C-alpha positions, -999 to 999 in steps of 0.1 A, spaced: 495 -452 -86 478 -456 -53 500 -475 -28 479 -498 -5 481 -491 31 494 -518 55 469 -523 83 484 -556 95 521 -551 102 527 -538 138 490 -539 146 477 -530 171 495 -496 169 498 -472 197 471 -445 199 470 -411 216 445 -410 244 463 -384 264 436 -359 259 414 -337 280 379 -338 265 356 -308 264 333 -312 294 311 -281 294 331 -263 320 345 -237 296 319 -213 282 341 -207 251 345 -243 242 339 -253 206 309 -270 192 329 -302 188 364 -315 197 384 -334 171 411 -357 183 433 -380 162 440 -414 179 464 -421 150 467 -410 114 439 -432 103 415 -429 133 396 -399 146 374 -393 176 349 -364 176 331 -353 208 300 -332 206 299 -304 231 276 -308 261 266 -272 256 249 -283 223 234 -314 238 240 -327 274 245 -362 262 279 -350 247 284 -382 227 315 -394 209 316 -404 173 344 -422 155 358 -419 120 380 -448 107 398 -448 74 406 -478 53 422 -484 19 388 -484 0 364 -464 22 359 -446 54 336 -455 83 317 -432 105 303 -448 137 273 -428 150 263 -392 140 257 -374 173 228 -360 192 218 -329 173 202 -325 138 209 -287 135 242 -283 116 246 -248 131 250 -264 165 265 -298 155 283 -296 122 290 -333 118 288 -332 80 313 -304 76 336 -319 102 336 -353 84 340 -336 50 371 -317 62 386 -348 79 381 -369 48 396 -342 25 426 -339 48 431 -377 49 428 -379 11 455 -352 6 479 -374 26 466 -407 11 454 -399 -25 426 -421 -37 401 -420 -65 365 -427 -56 364 -429 -18 330 -437 -3 318 -432 33 297 -457 52 278 -446 83 268 -472 109 255 -470 144 263 -486 177 225 -486 183 193 -468 173 189 -442 200 185 -405 190 216 -392 206 236 -415 182 215 -409 150 205 -373 150 230 -363 123 218 -391 99 199 -367 76 230 -345 72 251 -375 62 224 -389 39 227 -357 18 265 -363 14 275 -377 -20 291 -411 -20 277 -419 14 257 -449 26 238 -445 59 228 -479 73 194 -482 90 191 -488 127 163 -514 129 174 -550 135 165 -561 100 187 -534 84 215 -542 108 214 -579 101 212 -574 64 240 -549 60 266 -566 82 256 -601 70 245 -617 103 229 -651 98 230 -662 134 222 -629 153 236 -622 178 258 -653 183 285 -647 157 312 -623 147 311 -609 112 337 -589 92 335 -554 79 362 -546 54 372 -510 49 400 -521 25 427 -539 43 413 -527 76 389 -555 85 368 -548 116 349 -575 136 313 -568 143 297 -584 173 260 -585 181 254 -565 213 217 -564 224 208 -556 259 208 -518 260 191 -518 225 178 -547 206 199 -539 175 231 -527 192 264 -538 178 300 -536 190 329 -531 167 365 -542 171 393 -525 151 424 -547 148 446 -517 136 442 -500 170 430 -529 191 401 -507 201 366 -522 210 339 -496 202 310 -504 226 285 -476 222 262 -475 252 268 -511 262 300 -503 281 312 -468 290 320 -449 322 285 -439 331 249 -451 335 243 -483 317 206 -486 310 196 -522 306 160 -530 297 170 -566 288 194 -580 314 195 -615 300 206 -602 266 230 -577 282 248 -605 302 250 -626 271 265 -597 252 291 -592 279 300 -628 279 305 -626 241 327 -596 244 348 -611 272 353 -643 252 362 -623 221 388 -602 240 405 -633 253 414 -644 218 418 -611 199 443 -583 211 422 -555 226 439 -524 238 411 -501 249 373 -502 254 357 -470 241 321 -462 246 301 -432 235 297 -411 267 313 -401 299 289 -397 328 309 -407 359 326 -380 380 359 -378 398 342 -395 428 341 -433 424 305 -445 421 291 -410 416 277 -400 382 270 -365 369 232 -358 369 211 -365 339 212 -337 313 239 -318 332 256 -294 307 288 -295 326 309 -325 337 338 -313 358 363 -340 368 353 -366 342 373 -398 342 390 -410 309 368 -423 282 389 -454 277 382 -485 298 401 -517 300 394 -554 293 397 -560 330 369 -535 336 348 -552 310 354 -585 328 344 -569 361 313 -555 346 303 -589 333 308 -604 368 287 -575 383 260 -579 358 257 -616 365 255 -608 402 227 -583 399 208 -599 370 179 -610 392 178 -577 412 160 -550 392 170 -514 402 200 -492 404 234 -507 412 264 -484 418 299 -494 412 332 -474 411 332 -469 373 297 -476 361 261 -474 373 239 -503 361 201 -496 357 187 -531 357 153 -529 341 132 -499 333 115 -491 366 94 -460 368 106 -450 402 143 -452 390 135 -430 361 117 -405 383 146 -402 407 170 -398 378 150 -371 362 144 -353 395 181 -352 402 187 -339 367 162 -311 372 178 -300 404 212 -299 387 199 -278 359 184 -253 383 216 -251 402 235 -245 370 212 -216 361 216 -201 395 254 -202 394 253 -185 360 231 -157 372 251 -125 379 
């Protein structure tokens, strides 16, 4: 007989974030790094040597199904084996928590390619539903009726996540809160790096919703999907840099989320690049900002090739 898991008592539970993430500095690093936050929650980081975006994806287990949040930046399974990684993790979890039929649902923090490239690999997996990334698909699957001004539940079986509309970086972005760990999964909306904001009004409104949510619901950590800042406050690693020495932690705090909200309000009417100690906000999609960003990235790539030349 299957014993239901208790995802309520003692929540939020402590998680293990004492980890050094693969950052591209080790030539022998694996294609992916698997780290267990707790026995029911896994983070996987894709190596920056397979794609310089080096995104994080998240696997959460509930009583009735598992949830994969994002699928990474590379479609080639030889370079980014997301399907085999997830298969192995699900099999391991089921050995410890035997269940009969145990489906997997794949959702996305937003629609950009560095978060969806592994979708085809996951679609081919039996018992797996991959949710579309367009706004209509997002609203239909999660059950939004007043997008984005509502919080809707996503039940994994006893582990009921809250899903919050998060447009600003992307029109169909969502943010997920997990009450079991207290973690807020923010995708590319909030993370220690470059926050690209084509729609600042929507971005500010999203941050206001997140701050209000965290005031009423216990939130332990804010986890985005990238690390782009360096050890030097206010300085990010160049675009497409394969190595990120001196990365700060992935996790951010609710206090940092509140400061970001205040900063976004302050620069909302000032298009351009705004540097802060823990993030860089790109307000708007100005061509000159994109050119400078790309040029800096090209210089960094040349420098990296030179340093590798014997």
